C-alpha positions as CSV (number, residue, x, y, z in Angstrom):
1,M,0.2,0.2,-0.3
2,A,1.9,3.3,-1.2
3,F,1.2,6.6,0.1
4,W,2.0,9.9,-1.2
5,R,3.9,12.5,0.4
6,K,2.6,15.7,1.1
7,K,4.8,18.0,-1.0
8,D,3.6,21.0,1.7
9,E,3.6,18.9,4.7
10,D,5.3,21.5,7.3
11,L,7.8,19.3,9.3
12,A,8.9,22.5,11.4
13,A,5.1,23.2,12.8
14,V,5.1,18.9,13.4
15,L,8.3,19.7,14.9
16,R,6.9,22.2,17.3
17,K,3.8,20.3,18.2
18,V,6.2,17.6,19.1
19,G,8.0,20.1,21.7
20,K,4.6,20.7,23.4
21,R,5.3,17.6,25.8
22,E,8.4,16.3,27.8
23,P,10.9,15.3,27.5
24,F,11.1,17.4,23.8
25,R,10.7,21.0,25.1
26,W,13.8,21.9,23.9
27,V,12.4,22.0,20.5
28,R,10.9,24.9,20.8
29,Q,13.9,26.9,22.1
30,L,15.8,25.9,18.6
31,D,16.3,28.9,16.3
32,D,14.6,29.3,12.8
33,A,18.0,27.5,11.5
34,E,18.1,24.7,14.0
35,L,14.7,24.1,13.3
36,E,14.6,23.4,9.6
37,R,18.2,21.6,9.9
38,L,16.3,18.7,12.2
39,A,13.2,19.0,9.7
40,E,15.3,18.5,6.7
41,N,16.7,15.3,8.2
42,V,13.1,14.2,9.0
43,R,12.4,14.4,5.0
44,R,15.4,12.3,4.2
45,E,14.0,9.8,6.8
46,L,10.8,10.1,4.8
47,V,12.3,10.1,1.6
48,T,13.1,6.2,2.3
49,C,9.7,5.4,3.1
50,D,8.1,4.7,0.1
51,S,4.8,2.5,1.7
52,R,2.7,2.3,5.1
53,D,5.0,-0.3,6.4
54,E,7.9,1.1,5.3
55,L,7.2,4.3,7.5
56,L,5.8,2.2,10.5
57,E,9.0,0.4,10.3
58,T,10.9,3.3,10.5
59,A,9.4,5.1,12.9
60,A,9.1,1.9,15.3
61,R,13.2,1.2,14.6
62,L,13.7,4.7,16.3
63,H,11.1,4.6,18.8
64,Y,12.9,1.2,20.0
65,Q,16.5,2.4,19.7
66,T,16.0,5.8,21.7
67,Q,13.0,5.2,24.3
68,P,15.2,3.1,26.6
69,R,17.9,6.1,26.5
70,L,15.2,8.6,27.3
71,E,13.8,6.5,30.0
72,G,17.8,6.4,31.5
73,R,18.3,10.3,31.0
74,L,15.5,11.1,32.7
75,K,15.6,8.9,35.7
76,R,19.1,9.9,36.5
77,G,18.0,14.0,36.3
78,E,19.9,14.5,33.3
79,D,19.0,17.1,30.5
80,V,17.2,15.4,27.6
81,V,18.2,16.6,24.1
82,D,18.1,13.6,21.8
83,E,17.7,14.7,18.1
84,E,17.3,10.8,16.9
85,A,14.3,10.5,19.4
86,A,12.7,13.4,18.3
87,R,12.9,12.4,14.5
88,G,11.1,9.3,15.9
89,R,8.5,11.4,17.6
90,V,7.6,13.2,14.3
91,L,7.8,10.1,12.0
92,A,5.0,8.7,14.7
93,V,3.1,11.5,14.6
94,I,3.0,11.9,10.8
95,F,2.3,8.2,10.7
96,E,-1.1,8.6,12.6
97,R,-2.0,11.8,10.5
98,R,-1.7,10.0,7.2
99,Y,-3.2,6.4,8.6
100,G,-5.8,7.2,11.3
101,V,-3.6,5.1,13.9
102,S,-1.3,5.7,16.2
103,L,2.0,4.1,16.2
104,E,1.9,2.6,19.4
105,R,-1.8,1.0,18.6
106,A,-0.2,-0.1,15.4
107,L,2.8,-2.4,16.8
108,D,0.3,-3.6,19.1
109,I,-2.4,-4.6,17.4
110,G,-0.6,-4.4,14.3
111,L,-2.5,-3.4,10.7
112,P,-4.3,-5.1,8.2
113,I,-2.0,-6.9,5.4
114,D,-1.6,-5.3,1.8
115,P,-3.0,-8.0,-0.5
116,A,-0.4,-7.2,-2.7
117,A,2.1,-7.3,0.1
118,E,1.0,-10.8,1.0
119,E,1.1,-12.3,-2.2
120,A,5.1,-10.9,-2.5
121,N,5.8,-12.8,0.8
122,L,4.1,-15.8,-0.8
123,R,6.3,-15.7,-3.5
124,I,9.3,-15.8,-1.4
125,E,8.0,-18.5,0.6
126,R,7.4,-20.9,-2.3
127,V,11.1,-20.1,-3.1
128,L,12.0,-21.1,0.5
129,R,10.1,-24.2,0.0
130,Q,11.5,-25.3,-3.1
131,I,15.0,-25.0,-1.4
132,G,13.7,-27.0,1.3
133,L,14.2,-24.8,4.2
134,A,12.3,-25.7,7.4
135,Y,11.6,-22.2,8.5
136,S,9.7,-20.3,11.0
137,V,7.7,-16.9,10.3
138,L,9.0,-14.2,12.6
139,D,6.8,-11.5,11.2
140,E,5.3,-10.3,8.0
141,G,8.0,-10.5,5.2
142,H,10.5,-12.1,8.1
143,W,11.5,-15.9,8.4
144,V,14.0,-17.5,10.3
145,F,15.7,-20.7,9.8
146,E,18.9,-22.9,12.0
147,L,22.4,-23.8,11.0
148,D,24.2,-25.7,13.2
149,L,25.5,-22.8,15.0
150,A,23.6,-19.7,14.0
151,S,20.1,-18.8,13.2
152,V,19.9,-17.2,9.7
153,H,17.3,-14.2,9.0
154,V,15.5,-14.0,5.3
155,R,14.1,-10.4,5.3
156,H,11.7,-9.2,2.5
157,Y,11.8,-5.4,1.5
158,I,8.9,-5.2,-0.7
159,A,9.3,-1.4,-1.5
160,A,13.1,-1.9,-2.4
161,G,12.7,-5.1,-4.5
162,S,15.2,-6.8,-2.1
163,L,16.0,-9.9,-0.1
164,D,17.9,-9.6,2.9
165,I,19.5,-12.8,4.3
166,Y,21.7,-12.6,7.6
167,T,23.1,-14.4,10.5
168,P,24.4,-13.1,13.4
169,L,28.3,-13.8,14.6
170,R,28.8,-11.7,17.4
171,E,27.6,-8.5,19.4
172,W,28.7,-5.2,17.2
173,D,31.4,-3.1,19.4
174,E,32.9,-0.1,18.1
175,G,36.1,-1.1,19.5
176,D,36.3,-4.8,18.8
177,E,39.4,-5.2,16.1
178,V,37.8,-8.4,15.0
179,A,34.7,-7.0,14.2
180,M,36.7,-4.4,12.3
181,A,38.7,-6.0,10.5
182,L,36.1,-7.8,9.2
183,L,34.0,-5.3,7.8
184,R,37.5,-3.9,5.9
185,Q,37.3,-7.3,4.3
186,N,34.1,-6.7,2.5
187,G,35.9,-6.0,-0.9
188,G,36.9,-10.1,-0.7
189,S,34.2,-11.6,0.9
190,V,32.9,-15.2,-0.1
191,G,30.8,-15.5,-2.9
192,G,29.2,-12.0,-3.0
193,A,28.3,-12.1,0.7
194,F,29.5,-9.2,3.1
195,W,29.8,-8.2,6.6
196,G,27.6,-5.8,8.0
197,I,26.0,-4.6,11.1
198,C,21.9,-5.7,11.5
199,T,20.0,-4.7,14.9
200,F,17.9,-7.2,16.9
201,E,15.1,-5.5,18.8
202,S,15.8,-8.1,21.3
203,A,19.4,-8.3,21.4
204,G,20.7,-5.3,20.1
205,D,23.7,-4.5,16.8
206,H,25.3,-7.3,15.7
207,L,27.7,-8.1,13.2
208,C,26.2,-10.0,10.7
209,A,27.2,-12.1,7.4
210,C,25.0,-10.8,4.7
211,A,24.2,-11.1,1.2
212,R,21.4,-9.6,-1.0
213,V,18.9,-10.9,-4.0
214,A,16.9,-8.6,-6.4
215,T,13.4,-10.1,-6.1
216,A,12.2,-8.7,-9.7
217,E,13.3,-12.4,-10.7
218,I,14.0,-14.3,-7.7
219,N,14.6,-17.8,-8.3
220,A,15.7,-20.8,-6.2
221,A,19.2,-20.9,-7.5
222,G,20.1,-17.4,-6.7
223,V,18.6,-17.8,-3.0
224,S,20.6,-20.8,-2.7
225,F,23.7,-18.9,-3.5
226,A,23.4,-16.2,-1.4
227,L,22.4,-18.5,1.4
228,A,25.3,-20.9,0.5
229,S,27.5,-17.5,0.5
230,V,26.4,-16.2,4.1
231,A,26.8,-19.8,5.3
232,S,30.6,-19.7,3.9
233,L,31.3,-16.6,5.0
234,F,30.3,-17.0,8.5
235,D,31.9,-20.4,8.9
236,A,35.0,-19.1,7.6
237,A,34.9,-16.5,10.6
238,T,34.2,-19.3,13.2
239,R,36.9,-21.4,11.8
240,A,39.3,-18.3,12.2
241,A,38.4,-17.1,15.5
242,A,38.9,-20.5,16.7
243,D,42.3,-21.0,15.3
244,D,43.2,-17.7,17.1
245,S,42.2,-19.0,20.4
246,D,44.2,-22.1,20.1
C-alpha cells in the first residue's frame, strides 16, 4: 500500500507540536535555522519510506532505539536533548495523521495486511520451500531457520525489491578490532556475501554475514547461492576465531 508524500507537509510545524510535551520541550527553544536543519533530517528519513509499512518500520525502529535511552536520562535527572528521538516522534505523528492509527496502537495490534504485499511474501515462501528450508515466520516478510551454530534471517523489503539474508556472528562493539577487521574485508568476501551491522530489537546490534538478492526475477538457485555465501562467510570467520584461540 503506497502513500503519497504531501509536498506541503510542514515538518517544522510538526516539530513544534512535538515540542509541546516532555521530553521534547527543548525543540521549541531551537532557532529557525536549527529547527529547519532538524526538519530536513526528518525529510531524509521520509525519502526512504515508500509505503505505509516502511514508515511504520522506520518510526518503530527509532522508537525502540531511543526510548530506553530517554528513560535512563530522565531517571538520572539529566538534560534530554536527543535529535534521533525527536525524529522518531515526528515520524510517529506523521504516521498517525496519514493512516488514522497511532504508532503505539499499530505496534500493539498490527495493521491490515496489504493483499499485494501478502502475495509478494508468499512468492518468497514458495522459493524457500523449493530449497527445502524448514523456516519459521517471525513477522510479515521475515523468516528464520537454524544452522548448526547460528540462526539465519531472511527479510523481504518489498518497496526496495530486495531480499536480505543475514546471520549474526557476534555482538557489535565499535572497539572490537576483530569485527573491524572483518568489515574491512568486504572487498574480498565469500561468494558475494559481505559483513554488516544489523539491529535485533531484543538483542541489540550484531556483526552479521549478509547477502542481498533482487526479487524482480527471484529463483531458488539465486537464493540458494546467497544462503551458501552467507554460511561460508560465517563458517570462515568462526574457524578463524577458533584458530586464534588455540
